[in-house]
C-alpha positions as CSV (number, residue, x, y, z in Angstrom):
1,X,163.9,47.0,37.6
2,X,162.3,43.8,38.6
3,X,160.6,42.7,41.8
4,X,163.7,41.4,43.5
5,X,165.7,44.5,42.7
6,X,162.9,46.7,44.0
7,X,162.8,44.7,47.2
8,X,166.5,45.0,47.7
9,X,166.4,48.7,47.1
10,X,163.4,49.1,49.5
11,X,165.0,47.2,52.3
12,X,168.3,49.0,52.0
13,X,166.5,52.4,51.9
14,X,164.5,51.5,55.0
15,X,167.5,50.1,57.0
16,X,170.1,52.7,56.2
17,X,168.4,55.9,54.8
18,X,171.4,56.2,52.4
19,X,172.6,59.4,50.8
20,X,173.2,57.4,47.7
21,X,172.0,54.0,46.6
22,X,172.1,52.2,43.2
23,X,171.0,48.6,42.8
24,X,172.0,47.0,39.5
25,X,170.8,43.7,38.1
26,X,173.9,42.0,36.6
27,X,172.1,38.7,35.8
28,X,172.6,39.1,32.1
29,X,176.3,39.0,32.6
30,X,176.0,35.5,34.2
31,X,173.7,33.8,31.8
32,X,174.5,30.1,31.7
33,X,176.6,30.2,34.9
34,X,175.8,28.6,38.2
35,X,172.9,30.2,40.0
36,X,171.7,32.1,37.0
37,X,167.9,31.9,36.5
38,X,166.1,32.0,33.2
39,X,164.2,35.2,34.1
40,X,167.3,37.0,35.6
41,X,167.2,38.7,39.0
42,X,169.8,36.4,40.5
43,X,173.0,38.5,40.4
44,X,173.1,42.1,41.7
45,X,175.5,45.0,42.7
46,X,174.5,47.3,45.5
47,X,176.4,50.6,45.7
48,X,175.4,52.3,49.0
49,X,176.7,55.3,50.9
50,X,175.3,55.8,54.4
51,X,176.4,57.3,57.7
52,X,175.9,53.9,59.5
53,X,179.1,52.7,57.6
54,X,181.3,55.4,59.0
55,X,184.2,53.9,61.0
56,X,183.3,50.3,60.1
57,X,185.5,47.8,58.3
58,X,184.5,46.5,54.9
59,X,183.6,43.2,56.5
60,X,181.4,44.8,59.1
61,X,179.6,46.9,56.4
62,X,179.0,43.8,54.3
63,X,177.6,41.9,57.3
64,X,175.1,44.7,57.9
65,X,173.9,44.6,54.3
66,X,173.8,40.8,54.3
67,X,171.7,40.8,57.5
68,X,169.2,43.2,56.0
69,X,169.0,41.1,52.8
70,X,169.1,37.7,54.4
71,X,165.8,36.6,53.0
72,X,166.8,37.5,49.4
73,X,170.2,35.9,49.8
74,X,168.6,32.7,51.0
75,X,166.3,32.6,48.0
76,X,166.3,34.3,44.6
77,X,169.7,36.1,44.9
78,X,172.7,34.0,44.0
79,X,175.3,36.7,44.1
80,X,175.5,40.2,45.5
81,X,178.4,42.6,45.0
82,X,178.4,45.2,47.9
83,X,180.1,48.5,47.6
84,X,179.3,50.1,50.9
85,X,180.9,53.5,51.9
86,X,180.5,55.8,54.8
87,X,179.7,59.5,54.4
88,X,183.2,60.5,55.3
89,X,184.9,58.7,52.5
């Protein structure tokens, strides 16, 4: 993985201590599209399962993730697909 993906994973690990976390760089699927960078690391998917998401709506879960990754979303990350689940799902 690249530096941006590593930073995303590190921040999500620190903020949520998830039981499962996968960060995927999907940039190659968006080559030539708006926001795509020549070196990649612009489009990601984050699959995360953590107890902090139990009982929250999908919107609330996304807001938590977006808050943690605000710096990346303001800079190098053009798009982020979030699949956030609680432990009881």
